[in-house]
C-alpha positions as CSV (number, residue, x, y, z in Angstrom):
1,X,-34.2,-37.8,19.4
2,X,-32.5,-40.1,21.8
3,X,-29.7,-39.2,24.1
4,X,-27.4,-40.9,22.3
5,X,-28.3,-38.9,19.2
6,X,-27.9,-35.8,21.2
7,X,-24.5,-36.5,22.2
8,X,-23.3,-37.3,18.6
9,X,-24.8,-34.1,17.4
10,X,-23.2,-32.4,20.3
11,X,-19.5,-33.7,19.8
12,X,-20.0,-33.3,15.8
13,X,-20.7,-29.7,16.6
14,X,-17.9,-29.3,19.1
15,X,-15.3,-30.8,16.7
16,X,-16.5,-28.4,13.8
17,X,-16.3,-25.2,16.2
18,X,-12.9,-26.4,17.6
19,X,-11.9,-27.2,13.9
20,X,-13.2,-23.7,12.7
21,X,-11.4,-22.0,15.5
22,X,-8.5,-23.4,14.9
23,X,-8.4,-22.6,11.2
24,X,-9.6,-19.1,11.8
25,X,-6.7,-18.5,14.5
26,X,-4.1,-20.0,12.0
27,X,-5.4,-17.4,9.2
28,X,-5.3,-14.7,11.7
29,X,-1.8,-15.5,12.3
30,X,-0.9,-15.4,8.9
31,X,-2.4,-12.3,7.7
32,X,-2.8,-10.2,10.8
33,X,-0.2,-11.3,13.5
34,X,3.0,-13.0,12.0
35,X,3.5,-10.5,8.8
36,X,3.2,-6.8,8.5
37,X,0.2,-5.7,6.7
38,X,2.1,-3.9,4.4
39,X,3.9,-6.9,3.0
40,X,0.2,-8.6,2.7
41,X,-1.2,-6.3,0.8
42,X,1.7,-5.7,-1.6
43,X,1.9,-9.5,-2.2
44,X,-1.4,-9.6,-3.1
45,X,-1.2,-6.7,-5.5
46,X,1.7,-7.8,-6.8
47,X,0.3,-11.2,-7.4
48,X,-2.7,-9.7,-9.1
49,X,-0.4,-7.6,-11.4
50,X,1.9,-10.6,-12.2
51,X,-1.0,-12.5,-13.2
52,X,-2.0,-9.7,-15.8
53,X,1.4,-9.7,-17.1
54,X,1.6,-13.1,-18.0
55,X,-2.0,-12.9,-19.5
56,X,-1.1,-10.3,-21.8
57,X,2.3,-11.6,-22.8
58,X,0.8,-14.8,-23.5
59,X,-1.9,-13.0,-25.6
60,X,1.0,-11.8,-27.6
61,X,2.6,-15.0,-28.1
62,X,-0.4,-16.2,-29.9
63,X,-0.5,-13.0,-32.0
64,X,3.2,-13.7,-32.9
65,X,2.5,-16.7,-34.1
66,X,-0.2,-14.9,-36.5
67,X,2.8,-12.3,-37.4
68,X,5.1,-15.4,-38.3
69,X,2.4,-16.9,-40.5
70,X,1.6,-13.6,-42.1
71,X,5.3,-12.8,-42.6
72,X,5.5,-16.4,-44.6
73,X,2.8,-15.8,-46.7
74,X,4.3,-12.5,-47.7
75,X,1.8,-10.4,-46.2
76,X,4.4,-7.9,-44.6
77,X,1.7,-5.2,-44.4
78,X,-0.5,-6.7,-42.1
79,X,2.5,-8.4,-40.1
80,X,3.6,-5.1,-39.5
81,X,0.1,-4.0,-38.5
82,X,-0.2,-6.6,-35.9
83,X,3.4,-6.1,-34.6
84,X,2.6,-2.3,-34.2
85,X,-0.2,-3.6,-31.9
86,X,1.6,-5.7,-30.1
87,X,4.5,-3.1,-29.3
88,X,1.5,-0.6,-28.1
89,X,0.6,-3.6,-25.9
90,X,4.1,-3.9,-24.8
91,X,3.8,-0.3,-23.3
92,X,0.6,-1.6,-21.3
93,X,2.8,-4.4,-20.2
94,X,5.7,-2.1,-19.0
95,X,3.0,0.0,-17.1
96,X,2.2,-3.3,-15.2
97,X,6.2,-4.0,-14.7
98,X,6.5,-0.6,-13.1
99,X,3.6,-1.4,-10.6
100,X,4.8,-4.8,-10.0
101,X,8.4,-3.1,-9.0
102,X,6.6,-0.8,-6.6
103,X,4.9,-3.7,-4.9
104,X,8.2,-5.8,-5.0
105,X,9.7,-2.7,-3.1
106,X,7.4,-2.6,-0.9
107,X,7.6,-6.1,0.4
108,X,11.3,-5.8,0.1
109,X,11.0,-3.0,2.7
110,X,8.8,-5.1,5.3
111,X,11.0,-8.3,5.0
112,X,12.9,-7.3,8.2
113,X,9.5,-7.6,10.3
114,X,9.4,-11.2,9.5
115,X,10.5,-13.2,12.5
116,X,10.7,-16.8,10.8
117,X,14.1,-16.8,9.1
118,X,13.0,-19.6,6.9
119,X,9.6,-17.6,6.0
120,X,11.6,-14.5,5.1
121,X,13.8,-16.8,2.9
122,X,11.0,-18.0,1.1
123,X,9.7,-14.4,0.4
124,X,13.0,-13.3,-0.7
125,X,12.9,-16.1,-3.0
126,X,9.6,-15.0,-4.1
127,X,10.7,-11.5,-4.5
128,X,13.7,-12.5,-6.5
129,X,11.6,-14.3,-9.0
130,X,9.4,-11.2,-9.5
131,X,12.6,-9.2,-9.9
132,X,13.6,-11.7,-12.6
133,X,10.3,-11.5,-14.5
134,X,10.5,-7.6,-14.7
135,X,13.9,-8.0,-16.3
136,X,12.5,-10.5,-18.9
137,X,10.0,-8.1,-19.5
138,X,12.8,-5.5,-20.5
139,X,14.2,-8.2,-22.9
140,X,10.6,-9.2,-24.3
141,X,9.9,-5.4,-25.1
142,X,13.3,-5.1,-26.9
143,X,12.6,-8.2,-29.3
144,X,9.3,-6.7,-30.1
145,X,11.2,-3.6,-31.1
146,X,13.5,-5.5,-33.2
147,X,10.8,-7.6,-35.1
148,X,9.0,-4.1,-35.8
149,X,12.3,-2.8,-37.2
150,X,12.8,-6.0,-39.0
151,X,9.3,-6.0,-40.7
152,X,9.4,-2.1,-41.6
153,X,12.8,-2.6,-43.4
154,X,11.1,-5.6,-45.2
155,X,8.1,-3.5,-46.3
156,X,10.4,-0.4,-47.2
157,X,12.2,-2.6,-49.8
158,X,15.3,-2.4,-47.8
159,X,14.7,-6.0,-47.2
160,X,15.9,-7.9,-43.8
161,X,17.9,-11.5,-43.9
162,X,15.0,-14.2,-44.1
163,X,15.6,-15.2,-40.6
164,X,15.6,-11.8,-38.8
165,X,11.9,-12.0,-38.6
166,X,11.8,-15.6,-37.0
167,X,14.7,-15.0,-34.9
168,X,13.0,-12.2,-33.3
169,X,9.6,-14.2,-32.8
170,X,11.6,-17.1,-31.1
171,X,13.4,-14.8,-29.0
172,X,10.1,-13.1,-28.1
173,X,8.5,-16.3,-27.2
174,X,11.5,-17.3,-25.2
175,X,11.1,-14.3,-23.0
176,X,7.4,-15.0,-22.3
177,X,8.1,-18.6,-21.4
178,X,10.6,-17.2,-19.2
179,X,7.9,-14.9,-17.6
180,X,5.8,-17.7,-17.2
181,X,8.2,-19.5,-15.2
182,X,9.2,-17.0,-13.1
183,X,5.7,-15.9,-12.0
184,X,5.4,-19.7,-11.2
185,X,8.6,-19.8,-9.0
186,X,7.3,-16.8,-7.3
187,X,4.0,-18.4,-6.3
188,X,5.8,-21.6,-5.2
189,X,7.9,-19.7,-2.9
190,X,4.7,-17.8,-1.4
191,X,2.8,-21.2,-0.8
192,X,5.9,-22.2,1.2
193,X,6.0,-18.9,2.9
194,X,2.3,-19.7,3.9
195,X,3.1,-23.3,5.4
196,X,6.1,-21.7,7.1
197,X,4.1,-18.9,8.7
198,X,1.2,-21.2,9.6
199,X,3.4,-23.7,11.5
């Protein structure tokens, strides 16, 4: 191996090590130094919980399309059965919402320990989006209950206006879209937070 090749290898190794050290120091600052550990832990747990909520509500939206089809076909009993399953699943989503609220509360209490005002503002925007997501989950559960009531009335022979089921389904779907949007906004705000902390 020539001296020139050795020097080139040495330079490459030095650059890689220096770059790795710089990246490691930035990560250390982000996750250990600049922000409280309680915030970091709550943020990560909150993101996981929020994604679970999004996944569950998206699955419900697919099932609602099936409920709508069954109702149009006159299979009210099957539509009612599937809606009852959706209502039970919404209880699981409510439990997740309670867990998310707990993590958001922890993040909020840790805000004052974040030195950068811009980073704190980005974190606050993420928190606001998570709280809005929880609020839309409450609406979502209410509309699912309305859908169940409408189908029960129809099955019992008391009848329900033709558009009642369709309206309830549309309202639930609107809440699912809002949940997705608020989750995306929360993620974008935390991406901005990471950039600000890493500067």
